[in-house]
N, C-alpha and C positions, 0 to 999 in steps of 0.2 A: 504492499499497498505506498502510495504515496501521498504525504499529504504535505499541504506552501499556508505558508506564513506572508500575504500582503499586509503592510501594515501603513498603506496607502492607496486602498483600491479607488476607480473613476469607474464613474459613467459615459461611457464616451460615446455623444456623437457626433456620424458621420453623414456631413451632407455632401452630395456630388452636383457641379455647377456644370453647366455647360460651357467653356471657357471661361477663366477669372478673369474681369478685368478691372485692373486701378483706377481707385477712385470713380466707382461707378457703383452705382447699382446692381446688386447681381442678385439672382433669384436662386432659388436650388433646386431641380427635380427631386432630387430624392432626401426623405430623411430617417438613417436606420438608428440604433439603437444599440450599443453590447455592454456588457459585465469588462471594466477596465484592472489590468494592475498586474505585473507580472507575476503574481506567487498562482495566483486567479488563470490567468493566460494559462498557466504550465496544467493547472490543474482540468482544464478544459480543455486539454489535446488530453493528456492523458486517459479522462473522462472518454474521449474519441476513438481514444484507440483501444479500448477495454481495456483498460487497469483502473483498480482502486484507489480513490482521489477523498481528500477531505479538504476544504480551504477554509484556513482559521483568516481574521482579515477583522479591524477597525471600519463601524460600520456606521454611516447614522445619516437622519434628513430624508427628506422624501426621496435624494435619487440615493439612498442607501437601501429604501425599499424599494425602488426599481430594479436597481440592479441585482439584489438580493431572488427579486421574483424572475428574472432572467433567467438562473444560473438556475432558478428549482423549475423551469419549462427545461431548461436544456438537457434536466438531470441530475448537474455536477451537487453530490454532497456539499454542505453548506456546514458551521458552526462561528457564524459573526462573536462581538464584542459589541451591543451596542451603544453611540455616544453623542453628545451630546450638542457634534458639530457637525454640516452637512460635506458630507465628503465630497471630493474636486470632482471637476466635469468637465472634462478634454471633449478640447474642438481638431474633428478631423477632415479638412476639405480635397475635397477629389475632386479634378480637375477634367474630366471626362476627353476634354478638347487634349493637351499636353500630357495629358497622365504625367501629373504632375501633383504634390499631394502636400498640400501644409496643417502643421500639427501645431495646438494650440492650446502647452499644456497650463493646469494647474500646482500650484506648490502642493495645494491638500488644507484640512481644518484644521487648528491647534487638537492637540490630545493631550486631557489631564494623563497625572500621575497613575490616578486611578487606575484610571483606562486601563493603562499599557502595563498596570501591573494585574490585572484581571485577566489581561488578552494570554497575559502571559503565565497565569497558573493554572488557567487554559490548556494550551501547547501543550506546557512539561507536565502535565495528570490524564495524557491520556490515556485511553485504557487498552487500546492497542497499537502495540508499540509500533509506530511506520517505519516500512524500509531506509525511505529518505526522508527527511524536513527539507524541507528547501524554505527558505529566506531570499527574498530578490521586489527587489524595487527599492522607491526612494522612501527617506521616514517624512512625514510629517511635525510644520514644526511644533517646538514641545517634546519630542521625541531626540535625547542625548545619542550626539556622533556616533557613541560606543556600543550603541543597543546592542547589532548583528556578533558582534561581540562576546559580550553577554551572553545571547540568546544560543550562538553556537554555545559555547560555555556551558551550558544550563544542559542543552543535550546532550554534549558528550560524554555529561556524568549521566548520562542514563545508556550509556552506549547507542546513541542513535546516527546514523550516517545523515550525515550534511552539507547543504548546496547551497550556496551564497551567487547569487548573482546579482548586485547592484550598482548604482553612481561610484564613481573614484573615492568619493568622502565618504560613504561607509567603509567602504572596500577595504581602503586601507587599513580604517579602525579592526573592520571581521576577520582580517587575513588571517590578525597574534592570534585570534582563536586557534587555527588551524583546522579550516572545513577539509574535507572530505570529497568535495566536486568545487571545483570556483567555473567560473566561463568568463573572463573578460574578453571585448573585442581586443583590437589592437593595441587602438587608444588608448585602451583601462588596462592595458597591458604596462604599455612605455612608461605610463604614470605612475605605476608601480615599481616595474624596477629602474625608471634613472636610463632609460635604454631608447634608445631607436632601433624598430624595430623593421627593416627595411627590404628581409626578403626573407623566403622562406627557411635560412639558412640562425638566421637570429632567433626567426621563432620557434622554430625544435628546440636552439638553444635557453629560450625561455621558456617552455612546458619544461624542460628536464628542472632548469630551476628553482622552479614553484614544487616538484614533486621532490628535490634534495629538500627541499624546505619540512614538505612530511607529509603534505597535502597529497593524497590517495589517486585522483585522478586531476590531470589539469589541460582545460582546454581554449583557444584561441579558436577564436571565430572570423573571419576573415568576410564575410557579406557574400558576395555571388560568388565564390570563388572556393569556400567551404568552410570546411577548420582545422586545424589540426593537432592534436590530442596526443596526453601521453599517461600512461599506468604505469606504474613497475618503470622496468625499463621497455617497455613497448612505445614506439612511439608510427602514430596514424595519421596522414594527408585524407578526407577523405572530401573530394569534389560531389556537386549536386550538379547531375547534368542540365541541358541547357531550356530555361523557359522562360516563358516571358510574362515576367515578374511584373503584379496589380499591384502590390505593398507589401515593405517589410514589413511592417507593424507586427509586433510577436514570432519575427520568425524566428529570434531566440528564442525566446522561450518553449519553441515544439521542440527545440534543436534538443533546451535539457531536458526535457517530455520524453523525450521519447527516448535517449541518453538513462535514462533513473529507470522510465517505465522494461527497459531492459534488461539494466541490473539488478532491477528488484527479481525478476526472473529466472537469474541464475543463467542469462544469454554472455554469448562471449561479449571481451570488449573493443573484439571487429563487428560483433552484432551491431553490438550498441551506436556503435556509432554509426555503423551504416541505418542503423532507424533514427536516430538523430539530425541525420543532414537530409534523409527522406522527410522526414516528418516535417524540418525545416521551410525546402523550397515550397514543398506543397502549400505550406504558410505562406508562401509569397504572390501565390497563384488564387490567393482570394483576395478582394475588396477591402478598404478600409480597414477593422480590425475585424475582421471572421474565423481567424484561423484552421486552421489545415482542414478538410475530409480526409475520409478513414479511406477512402476512395480511391483519393490521390496518391496519400503515402503507401499505399495498396501497389500502386502504377509503380510510382518512381522508384520503388530498394530494388529493385532490380538493374537498376539504371544511375543509381550511385558507386562512383568507385572508386576503391579502399586505395590508398596508399601506403604498406607500411616503409616505413625508414626505417 
């Protein structure tokens, strides 16, 4: 079972326009709402791929209720803590003419110490110990920057394997507790290591450095080029098939979902990387923040190129 923690969920509103014109009045052609937040996205993909999951998080306000309703409609199990303030709302403007996307994000609600403590207590007192506990996304105002460092440390006391995928500010602190899996992109890995990752040779050196620090699996994502991952002395370069991407939003979250799901099923590292790469690519096939469909993942799976290094 894959459990996820999203400290800063969002209700994403995806608008499509037929040619966005700056400084002019624009009419949207469609408007759709999606549950948002990196951890929630991981749970959505795990559920779509047939795995068992539960999403923890902090939700409040009318948008929080709508997010919960949408997840229930999708069949994704949740166990949220209700907070006093409204969750954030992100706006995604998708231009049908240029195929460009404009994403406008919000910082999120202020969270009290009592609300945060309630969530931590809930997560650390689970009846069924998960195979992986995924901490993903930003932290809202009022939450200390070392929150993931603390949460990973508490999970390790319970012998729960952890995954960390967040921005540099929280990643630098969280990595101090040595999570089981990390998935920075090239920019984030450069910030962590203080060096330029100019090419594959440097990225391979970087994932090996993360492994030598005690992390079990280190994966550095490279966008449409796939990723390079390390586990023990194994290095794998996963390359997705060429596709016509509609949106890359959530592709990294789908990558984590595929990786952890296969590892939780005692799959090989190679198989886990293959599923991770296929899930990420399949997500790019969907518009807005829709995420992948199982049929697309299964279709792309044999097309993923796995190159051991």
